[in-house]
C-alpha positions in Angstrom: 38.4 -2.2 -17.9 39.0 -2.2 -14.2 39.1 0.9 -12.0 42.9 0.5 -11.8 43.5 0.3 -15.6 43.9 3.5 -17.5 41.8 3.7 -20.7 43.7 2.9 -23.9 44.0 5.4 -26.7 41.5 3.4 -28.7 39.0 3.5 -25.9 39.4 7.2 -25.4 38.9 7.9 -29.1 35.9 5.7 -29.3 34.4 7.5 -26.3 35.0 10.8 -28.0 33.4 9.6 -31.2 30.3 8.2 -29.4 29.9 11.2 -27.1 30.0 13.6 -30.1 27.6 11.4 -31.9 25.1 11.7 -29.0 25.6 15.4 -28.8 25.0 16.0 -32.5 22.2 13.5 -32.8 20.4 15.0 -29.8 20.7 18.7 -30.6 20.5 18.6 -34.4 17.8 16.0 -34.3 15.8 18.3 -32.0 16.4 21.3 -34.3 15.4 19.4 -37.4 12.4 17.4 -36.2 11.0 19.1 -33.1 11.9 22.8 -33.0 9.3 23.9 -35.6 7.1 20.8 -35.7 3.7 21.4 -37.3 4.4 25.1 -37.7 3.9 25.5 -33.9 0.3 24.5 -34.0 -1.0 22.6 -31.1 2.0 23.4 -28.9 3.8 20.4 -30.2 7.0 22.1 -31.3 9.8 22.8 -28.8 11.3 26.0 -30.3 14.6 27.6 -29.2 14.1 26.6 -25.6 13.8 22.9 -26.5 16.9 23.0 -28.7 18.9 24.7 -25.9 17.8 22.0 -23.4 18.6 19.3 -26.0 22.1 20.6 -26.3 22.6 20.7 -22.5 21.0 17.3 -21.9 22.9 15.6 -24.7 26.3 16.8 -23.3 25.2 15.9 -19.8 24.3 12.3 -20.8 27.5 11.9 -22.9 29.7 13.3 -20.2 28.3 10.9 -17.6 28.6 8.0 -20.0 32.0 8.6 -21.5 33.6 11.4 -19.5 35.4 8.9 -17.2 37.0 7.3 -20.3 38.1 10.2 -22.4 37.5 13.3 -20.3 34.4 14.1 -22.2 35.5 16.8 -24.6 33.2 16.1 -27.6 34.3 19.4 -29.1 37.5 20.3 -31.0 37.5 23.8 -29.4 37.4 22.3 -25.9 40.2 19.9 -26.8 42.4 22.8 -28.1 41.5 25.0 -25.1 42.4 22.3 -22.6 45.7 21.8 -24.3 46.5 25.5 -24.3 45.6 25.6 -20.6 48.0 22.8 -19.9 45.3 20.3 -18.9 45.6 18.0 -21.9 48.4 16.5 -23.9 49.1 18.1 -27.3 50.1 14.7 -28.6 46.4 13.5 -28.3 44.8 16.6 -29.8 44.7 15.5 -33.4 43.3 12.1 -32.6 40.6 13.6 -30.4 39.6 16.1 -33.1 39.4 13.5 -35.8 37.2 11.2 -33.6 34.9 14.1 -32.8 34.5 15.1 -36.4 33.8 11.5 -37.4 31.3 11.1 -34.6 29.4 14.3 -35.6 29.4 13.3 -39.2 28.0 9.9 -38.4 25.2 11.5 -36.4 24.2 13.9 -39.1 24.3 11.0 -41.6 22.0 9.0 -39.4 19.6 12.0 -39.3 19.8 12.2 -43.1 18.8 8.5 -43.2 15.8 9.2 -41.0 14.8 12.1 -43.3 15.1 9.9 -46.3 12.4 7.6 -45.1 10.2 10.5 -44.1 9.6 13.9 -45.7 12.9 13.5 -47.7 16.2 15.3 -47.6 16.6 19.0 -48.6 19.7 21.0 -48.0 17.5 23.7 -46.4 16.7 21.3 -43.6 20.3 21.1 -42.5 21.0 24.7 -43.4 18.3 25.7 -40.9 20.3 23.9 -38.2 23.7 25.2 -39.4 25.7 27.9 -37.6 26.3 31.2 -39.3 25.3 34.8 -40.0 23.0 36.6 -42.4 20.8 33.9 -44.1 21.8 31.3 -41.6 21.1 33.5 -38.5 17.6 33.0 -37.2 17.5 36.7 -36.2 19.3 37.9 -39.3 22.4 39.0 -37.4 25.6 39.8 -39.3 29.1 38.4 -39.3 30.4 40.4 -36.4 27.6 39.4 -34.1 27.8 35.7 -35.0 31.6 35.6 -34.5 31.4 37.5 -31.2 28.7 35.3 -29.7 30.4 32.1 -30.8 33.7 33.2 -29.4 32.4 34.6 -26.1 30.0 31.7 -25.5 32.8 29.2 -26.0 35.1 31.2 -23.7 32.4 31.1 -21.0 32.0 27.3 -21.6 35.7 26.6 -21.3 36.0 28.7 -18.1 33.4 26.5 -16.5 35.0 23.3 -17.7 38.4 24.3 -16.4 36.9 25.4 -13.1 34.8 22.3 -12.4 36.8 19.5 -14.0 40.5 20.4 -13.8 40.9 22.8 -11.0 39.3 20.9 -8.2 36.6 23.4 -7.6 33.7 20.9 -7.7 32.9 17.3 -7.0 33.6 15.3 -10.0 30.2 13.7 -10.1 28.6 17.2 -10.4 30.8 18.5 -13.2 28.6 17.2 -16.0 25.6 19.0 -14.5 27.5 22.3 -14.4 28.7 21.8 -18.0 25.3 20.8 -19.3 23.5 23.7 -17.6 26.1 26.2 -18.9 25.6 25.0 -22.5 21.8 25.4 -22.1 22.3 29.0 -20.8 24.7 30.2 -23.5 22.6 28.5 -26.2 19.5 30.5 -25.1 21.5 33.6 -25.7 23.2 32.5 -28.9 20.5 30.5 -30.9 18.8 33.7 -32.3 22.2 35.1 -33.3 24.2 32.3 -34.7 22.2 29.1 -34.2 24.5 28.3 -31.3 27.3 25.8 -32.1 30.4 26.6 -30.0 31.6 23.3 -31.5 33.4 22.9 -34.8 32.5 19.2 -35.0 28.8 20.0 -34.6 29.1 22.7 -37.3 30.9 20.4 -39.7 28.3 17.7 -39.2 25.4 20.0 -40.3 27.4 21.9 -43.0 28.2 18.8 -45.0 24.5 18.4 -45.8 23.5 22.0 -45.6 24.4 23.3 -49.0 26.5 26.2 -50.2 25.7 28.8 -47.5 26.4 26.4 -44.7 29.7 25.3 -46.3 30.7 28.8 -47.2 30.2 30.0 -43.6 31.8 27.0 -41.9 35.0 28.8 -41.3 33.3 31.0 -38.7 32.0 28.0 -36.8 35.6 26.6 -36.7 37.6 29.8 -36.0 35.4 31.7 -33.6 35.0 28.8 -31.0 38.7 28.0 -31.1 39.6 31.7 -30.7 37.3 31.9 -27.7 38.7 28.7 -26.2 42.3 29.8 -26.5 41.5 33.2 -24.9 39.7 31.6 -22.0 42.6 29.1 -21.5 45.2 31.8 -21.5 43.3 34.0 -19.1 42.6 31.0 -16.8 46.3 30.2 -16.7 47.2 33.8 -16.0 44.7 34.4 -13.2 44.0 31.0 -11.5 47.2 29.0 -12.1 49.4 31.9 -10.9 47.1 32.4 -7.9 47.4 28.7 -7.0 51.2 28.7 -7.5 51.5 31.8 -5.3 49.3 30.2 -2.6 51.4 27.0 -2.7 54.6 28.9 -2.4 53.3 30.9 0.6 52.3 27.6 2.3 55.8 26.2 2.1 
């Protein structure tokens, strides 16, 4: 693929699949294997802070690797939000979302295979990394808290994406840094409340092996991020797109 050749649909979908795989493998692998390692003895576990950094770093790496090919969504809520904001074609939305879900599911399946040759699989292992409320909330927060934090955090995330990648407010090479650090920051707030997903593909990936509670609460991890992304996209268009249009008209 030369610099002058636009990526094909197959290349973009493959990039989304691989990028989502990296994201889920990195953050869920950290949550399963490293967050509570050894019960915290000896300082070997990484805790909430490590999981938050794993999320940010995984997206950062995936964005640098595959962002130039597909735009680096790796998240159905981001894909829908960008389409609502007028920055992505609605005709490509379904394909992107399918690729993201498949990439996430492959990553959690790989983690399942690692577990199978180690301590063994238990649904509680993936339930502990699943997003939700009540029994799935590390802090025991309820439905309202989990829904609100997932929606607000996703809205913040999409605002940053729209600002640094599609509105010309930052150099393209630095956009993944801003996106990765934003994810780390909002994850630090959200992990105790909802286990911090902001990403339906990531939530589906853990829920499919997480048992009844994870599957029963999966709707929240799909609806809340998409609602947050849509609200952010509409506000962004209302505030920033209109402001740019007015400035362009005044300059003519």
